[in-house]
C-alpha positions as CSV (number, residue, x, y, z in Angstrom):
1,X,21.0,-95.2,-33.8
2,X,24.2,-94.6,-35.1
3,X,23.4,-94.4,-38.8
4,X,20.7,-91.7,-37.9
5,X,22.5,-90.1,-34.7
6,X,25.8,-89.4,-36.3
7,X,23.9,-87.1,-39.7
8,X,21.6,-85.7,-37.6
9,X,24.4,-84.1,-35.4
10,X,26.4,-82.9,-38.2
11,X,23.2,-81.3,-39.8
12,X,22.7,-79.3,-36.7
13,X,26.4,-78.0,-36.4
14,X,26.1,-76.9,-40.3
15,X,23.7,-74.8,-39.1
16,X,25.0,-71.8,-38.2
17,X,23.5,-70.5,-35.0
18,X,26.6,-68.5,-33.8
19,X,25.4,-65.4,-31.0
20,X,25.0,-62.5,-32.0
21,X,22.6,-62.6,-33.6
22,X,21.9,-66.6,-32.7
23,X,19.1,-67.6,-35.6
24,X,17.9,-70.0,-33.2
25,X,14.9,-70.7,-35.7
26,X,17.2,-72.8,-38.1
27,X,18.1,-75.0,-35.4
28,X,14.5,-75.1,-34.0
29,X,13.2,-75.7,-37.7
30,X,15.4,-79.1,-37.7
31,X,14.1,-80.2,-34.7
32,X,10.5,-79.5,-36.0
33,X,11.2,-81.5,-39.3
34,X,12.0,-84.4,-37.5
35,X,9.2,-84.3,-35.4
36,X,6.9,-84.1,-38.2
37,X,8.5,-86.9,-39.6
38,X,7.9,-89.1,-36.3
39,X,4.6,-87.6,-34.9
40,X,6.2,-86.4,-32.0
41,X,4.6,-83.0,-30.6
42,X,6.3,-80.1,-30.4
43,X,6.1,-76.5,-29.2
44,X,7.7,-73.3,-30.3
45,X,8.1,-70.2,-28.5
46,X,8.9,-67.5,-30.6
47,X,10.9,-64.9,-29.0
48,X,12.4,-62.3,-31.5
49,X,13.1,-62.2,-35.4
50,X,14.9,-65.3,-35.9
51,X,15.1,-66.6,-32.3
52,X,12.6,-69.3,-30.2
53,X,12.7,-71.7,-28.4
54,X,11.7,-75.2,-28.9
55,X,9.9,-77.9,-26.5
56,X,8.4,-81.2,-26.6
57,X,6.8,-83.1,-23.7
58,X,6.3,-86.9,-23.0
59,X,3.5,-87.3,-20.0
60,X,3.6,-89.0,-17.1
61,X,0.9,-91.1,-15.3
62,X,2.0,-89.4,-11.7
63,X,2.9,-85.9,-11.0
64,X,6.3,-84.6,-11.1
65,X,8.3,-83.5,-13.9
66,X,12.1,-83.5,-15.6
67,X,13.8,-81.0,-18.1
68,X,16.2,-82.1,-19.8
69,X,17.3,-78.5,-21.4
70,X,20.1,-77.1,-23.6
71,X,20.7,-74.5,-25.5
72,X,20.8,-73.8,-29.3
73,X,23.0,-70.8,-30.0
74,X,26.9,-71.2,-30.3
75,X,29.4,-68.5,-29.6
76,X,31.1,-66.9,-32.8
77,X,33.7,-69.1,-35.0
78,X,37.0,-66.3,-33.8
79,X,39.7,-64.9,-35.5
80,X,42.0,-67.6,-35.3
81,X,42.1,-70.0,-38.2
82,X,40.1,-73.3,-38.4
83,X,41.8,-76.8,-39.5
84,X,38.0,-78.0,-40.3
85,X,35.9,-75.5,-41.7
86,X,33.6,-74.7,-38.6
87,X,30.4,-75.1,-40.1
88,X,31.0,-78.4,-41.8
89,X,30.2,-80.7,-39.3
90,X,33.4,-83.1,-40.7
91,X,33.8,-86.4,-39.2
92,X,37.7,-87.3,-39.1
93,X,38.2,-90.6,-37.3
94,X,36.3,-90.3,-34.6
95,X,36.2,-86.8,-33.9
96,X,33.4,-84.8,-35.2
97,X,34.5,-80.9,-36.0
98,X,32.4,-77.7,-35.7
99,X,31.5,-75.0,-33.5
100,X,28.9,-76.3,-31.1
101,X,30.3,-79.6,-31.0
102,X,31.0,-80.0,-27.6
103,X,29.4,-76.8,-26.9
104,X,26.5,-77.9,-26.9
105,X,24.9,-79.0,-29.8
106,X,26.1,-82.7,-29.1
107,X,24.4,-82.7,-25.6
108,X,21.5,-81.2,-27.5
109,X,21.1,-83.9,-30.0
110,X,21.7,-86.6,-27.5
111,X,18.9,-85.6,-25.1
112,X,16.6,-85.2,-28.1
113,X,17.2,-88.4,-29.6
114,X,17.3,-90.3,-25.9
115,X,13.5,-88.8,-25.5
116,X,12.4,-89.4,-29.3
117,X,13.7,-92.7,-28.6
118,X,11.3,-93.7,-25.8
119,X,8.8,-91.8,-27.5
120,X,8.7,-94.3,-30.4
121,X,9.3,-97.1,-28.0
122,X,6.1,-95.9,-26.0
123,X,7.2,-96.3,-23.1
124,X,5.3,-95.3,-20.2
125,X,6.6,-93.5,-17.7
126,X,5.8,-92.2,-14.2
127,X,6.8,-88.4,-14.5
128,X,6.7,-86.2,-17.4
129,X,9.5,-85.6,-19.5
130,X,10.7,-82.1,-21.3
131,X,13.0,-81.6,-24.1
132,X,13.9,-77.7,-24.1
133,X,16.1,-76.0,-26.6
134,X,16.9,-72.8,-25.5
135,X,17.5,-69.8,-27.3
136,X,20.3,-67.0,-26.2
137,X,22.0,-68.8,-23.6
138,X,25.7,-67.4,-24.8
139,X,25.0,-64.0,-24.4
140,X,21.5,-63.3,-22.2
141,X,19.9,-66.6,-21.3
142,X,16.5,-64.9,-23.1
143,X,15.5,-68.5,-24.1
144,X,15.8,-69.5,-20.6
145,X,14.1,-66.0,-19.1
146,X,11.4,-66.5,-21.7
147,X,10.6,-70.0,-20.2
148,X,10.7,-69.4,-16.9
149,X,8.2,-66.6,-18.0
150,X,5.6,-69.0,-19.6
151,X,5.9,-72.2,-17.5
152,X,5.4,-73.0,-13.6
153,X,8.5,-74.4,-12.2
154,X,7.2,-75.4,-9.0
155,X,6.3,-79.4,-10.4
156,X,10.1,-79.5,-11.6
157,X,11.6,-82.3,-9.6
158,X,14.9,-82.4,-11.3
159,X,16.7,-80.4,-14.3
160,X,19.5,-82.0,-16.4
161,X,21.5,-79.9,-18.7
162,X,23.5,-81.1,-21.4
163,X,26.7,-79.2,-21.1
164,X,30.1,-80.3,-21.9
165,X,31.4,-82.2,-18.8
166,X,33.2,-85.1,-20.9
167,X,30.3,-87.7,-19.4
168,X,31.1,-86.6,-16.0
169,X,28.4,-85.8,-13.6
170,X,28.6,-82.8,-12.1
171,X,26.2,-81.4,-9.4
172,X,26.9,-77.6,-10.1
173,X,28.6,-74.4,-11.3
174,X,30.1,-71.5,-10.5
175,X,28.5,-67.7,-10.6
176,X,29.6,-65.2,-12.8
177,X,29.3,-61.6,-12.6
178,X,30.6,-59.1,-15.2
179,X,31.0,-55.5,-14.5
180,X,31.9,-52.9,-16.7
181,X,33.9,-49.7,-15.1
182,X,34.4,-46.4,-18.0
183,X,36.5,-43.8,-17.0
184,X,35.3,-40.5,-18.6
185,X,38.7,-37.9,-18.9
186,X,39.8,-35.2,-20.7
187,X,41.1,-34.7,-24.2
188,X,44.1,-32.7,-25.1
189,X,47.3,-32.6,-28.0
190,X,49.4,-35.9,-27.0
191,X,52.7,-33.4,-26.7
192,X,50.6,-31.6,-23.8
193,X,49.3,-34.2,-21.4
194,X,49.4,-32.4,-18.5
195,X,46.3,-30.0,-20.3
196,X,44.2,-33.3,-20.3
197,X,43.0,-36.3,-18.2
198,X,44.0,-39.7,-19.4
199,X,41.8,-41.8,-19.5
200,X,43.4,-45.1,-20.5
201,X,46.2,-44.3,-17.5
202,X,43.7,-43.9,-15.1
203,X,41.9,-47.8,-16.0
204,X,45.4,-49.1,-15.8
205,X,45.3,-48.0,-11.8
206,X,41.7,-49.8,-11.9
207,X,43.2,-53.0,-13.4
208,X,45.7,-52.5,-10.1
209,X,43.0,-53.1,-8.3
210,X,41.5,-56.3,-10.2
211,X,44.8,-58.0,-9.9
212,X,44.7,-57.1,-5.7
213,X,41.4,-58.4,-6.0
214,X,42.4,-61.7,-7.1
215,X,44.1,-62.6,-4.1
216,X,41.7,-61.0,-1.6
217,X,38.4,-62.7,-3.0
218,X,39.9,-65.8,-3.5
219,X,38.3,-68.8,-2.2
220,X,37.6,-72.8,-2.7
221,X,34.6,-75.1,-2.5
222,X,34.6,-78.5,-3.2
223,X,33.4,-79.7,-6.1
224,X,33.3,-76.2,-7.5
225,X,36.7,-75.0,-7.4
226,X,38.4,-71.6,-6.7
227,X,36.5,-68.4,-7.6
228,X,38.6,-66.0,-9.7
229,X,38.9,-62.3,-11.2
230,X,40.0,-61.6,-14.6
231,X,40.1,-57.9,-16.5
232,X,39.3,-59.2,-20.2
233,X,38.1,-56.5,-22.4
234,X,39.3,-53.0,-22.9
235,X,38.7,-50.4,-24.9
236,X,40.2,-46.4,-25.1
237,X,41.5,-43.7,-27.0
238,X,41.1,-41.6,-30.4
239,X,44.3,-41.8,-31.8
240,X,48.0,-42.0,-30.6
241,X,48.6,-38.1,-30.6
242,X,45.1,-37.4,-28.5
243,X,44.7,-38.0,-24.9
244,X,41.7,-40.5,-24.2
245,X,38.7,-38.7,-22.7
246,X,37.1,-42.1,-22.6
247,X,38.4,-46.0,-21.6
248,X,36.1,-49.0,-20.5
249,X,37.1,-52.2,-19.1
250,X,35.1,-55.4,-18.5
251,X,35.6,-57.8,-15.3
252,X,34.8,-61.1,-15.2
253,X,34.1,-62.4,-11.9
254,X,33.5,-65.9,-10.9
255,X,32.4,-67.1,-7.6
256,X,31.6,-70.2,-5.7
257,X,29.1,-70.2,-2.5
258,X,29.3,-68.3,0.2
259,X,30.5,-65.2,-2.2
260,X,27.8,-63.1,-2.4
261,X,27.6,-61.1,-5.7
262,X,26.2,-58.1,-4.2
263,X,28.6,-57.6,-1.7
264,X,31.6,-57.8,-4.2
265,X,30.0,-55.1,-6.4
266,X,29.8,-53.2,-3.2
267,X,33.1,-53.8,-2.4
268,X,34.5,-52.8,-6.0
269,X,32.3,-49.6,-6.4
270,X,33.9,-48.8,-2.9
271,X,37.3,-49.2,-3.8
272,X,37.0,-47.2,-7.1
273,X,35.4,-44.4,-5.6
274,X,38.6,-44.2,-3.0
275,X,40.6,-44.6,-6.3
276,X,38.7,-41.8,-7.8
277,X,38.1,-39.3,-5.2
278,X,41.1,-37.4,-6.1
279,X,40.5,-33.8,-7.1
280,X,42.3,-34.1,-10.5
281,X,40.4,-37.8,-11.1
282,X,38.0,-38.3,-13.7
283,X,34.6,-38.8,-13.2
284,X,33.9,-43.1,-13.8
285,X,31.1,-45.3,-13.6
286,X,30.1,-49.3,-12.9
287,X,27.3,-51.3,-14.5
288,X,26.7,-54.9,-13.9
289,X,26.7,-56.6,-17.3
290,X,25.4,-60.0,-16.0
291,X,24.5,-61.6,-12.9
292,X,24.5,-65.6,-13.0
293,X,24.2,-66.9,-9.3
294,X,26.4,-70.5,-8.8
295,X,24.2,-73.6,-8.7
296,X,25.0,-76.4,-6.4
297,X,22.9,-79.5,-5.7
298,X,23.5,-82.2,-2.9
299,X,25.4,-85.3,-4.2
300,X,22.6,-87.6,-2.6
301,X,19.6,-86.2,-4.4
302,X,18.0,-89.3,-6.7
303,X,18.9,-87.5,-9.9
304,X,22.4,-87.4,-8.8
305,X,22.4,-90.9,-7.0
306,X,20.5,-92.3,-10.3
307,X,23.2,-91.1,-12.7
308,X,26.0,-92.1,-10.5
309,X,24.5,-95.6,-10.4
310,X,24.4,-95.8,-14.2
311,X,28.2,-94.5,-14.1
312,X,28.7,-97.3,-11.8
313,X,30.2,-94.5,-9.5
314,X,30.3,-93.3,-5.9
315,X,29.8,-89.6,-4.3
316,X,33.2,-88.9,-4.5
317,X,33.2,-88.8,-8.4
318,X,30.7,-85.9,-8.9
319,X,32.7,-82.8,-10.1
320,X,31.7,-79.3,-10.8
321,X,31.9,-77.2,-13.9
322,X,33.2,-73.4,-14.3
323,X,31.4,-72.0,-16.7
324,X,27.5,-71.1,-15.5
325,X,24.5,-72.6,-17.7
326,X,20.8,-72.1,-18.2
327,X,20.3,-73.6,-14.9
328,X,21.8,-70.2,-12.8
329,X,18.1,-68.7,-15.0
330,X,15.7,-71.9,-14.4
331,X,17.2,-72.5,-11.2
332,X,18.8,-69.5,-9.5
333,X,17.8,-70.8,-5.7
334,X,19.7,-74.5,-6.4
335,X,16.1,-75.5,-5.3
336,X,15.6,-77.8,-8.1
337,X,18.3,-81.0,-8.0
338,X,20.2,-80.2,-11.0
339,X,22.6,-82.9,-12.7
340,X,25.0,-81.5,-15.4
341,X,26.1,-84.2,-17.8
342,X,27.3,-84.0,-21.8
343,X,29.5,-86.0,-24.3
344,X,31.6,-82.4,-25.0
345,X,35.1,-82.0,-23.5
346,X,34.6,-78.2,-21.6
347,X,38.2,-77.5,-22.6
348,X,37.5,-77.7,-26.1
349,X,34.4,-75.3,-25.8
350,X,34.7,-71.5,-27.6
351,X,38.2,-72.9,-29.2
352,X,39.1,-72.9,-32.4
353,X,39.0,-76.4,-34.3
354,X,36.0,-77.6,-31.7
355,X,34.9,-81.1,-31.8
356,X,33.1,-83.8,-30.3
357,X,34.1,-87.9,-29.5
358,X,30.8,-89.5,-31.7
359,X,31.4,-92.1,-29.2
360,X,31.2,-90.3,-26.5
361,X,27.9,-88.6,-28.2
362,X,26.5,-92.1,-28.7
363,X,27.1,-93.6,-25.2
364,X,25.1,-90.0,-24.0
365,X,22.3,-90.9,-25.7
366,X,22.0,-94.0,-24.5
367,X,22.9,-92.5,-21.1
368,X,20.1,-90.0,-21.3
369,X,17.6,-92.6,-22.2
370,X,18.5,-94.8,-19.3
371,X,18.5,-91.7,-16.9
372,X,14.9,-91.3,-17.9
373,X,13.6,-95.0,-17.5
374,X,15.3,-95.5,-14.0
375,X,14.1,-92.2,-12.6
376,X,10.6,-91.7,-14.6
377,X,9.4,-95.1,-14.7
């Protein structure tokens, strides 16, 4: 398996599927080509130009379905220099470098190879096993939304997501609420600021509110950790000698149960309405840009206890992850027991010189295969 597994992952990393624009079709073709060689039936779902989902299914003798899900897109390379080219898939010692090595082409490849191995061995299964590779998770989860639209999820007993967890058993992730605030001022000559309304300076007051919310909204819930609020992107102004009439701020809110995204959005809006109630205040707008609920699975769920048994660990070993996954779209109410488990290191995700430990990758192939056989035979 090692002789095939490492080159296969290198080939996936060498495909530029950064999002935007995604270009997941290139990854889909790599999976399809391999299925053509082995005879494993597959299905491709077109989503948009250059974009698609890919899935294969191993039928079971009884009822129930388990979905092994991962995304094919990656974030952009970024401006920081890389020691190893981001699409080289270069192997240095035990580290395989490249954009998506941890997040999450290693988990994606490991799940596929585990399913492929069971198919080639003609193992009998009691439940249907689906490998699903989605488009667009890093931006809008368009692939997961398409799958949810096309498929009936009522017979899904468990969901396994191969995001980076450093081979830890994760039972959930935080929610994410992204809010955009826009202030509309009035231009004037930079030497006569009183003649205008400075949209950037007013946005500074918005940031002060965001700072206060960091404490007001801070709660902690095991195993997901602490909620957070951060102002992460601001754009405004025309040039130095012009009073700016427009400024945009993007706020990233990460939540844990029982926090309500609707309630948080409403509270922020009320605070901004109070701030901009002054007669000389500019107009403002507030928009929701992303809304992903937190998900959480009880550690006594069969898919979790099976995973813990394979790791020879007890329930105290479970953890949560800070990022959101396609599980927030496929399983927004946490109805489906969900395991998040992958070989990548979440701290390397979205970083320059991203890599995965190849031994962790190879162990994960074995883990996913044993998980399928333990749960569905």
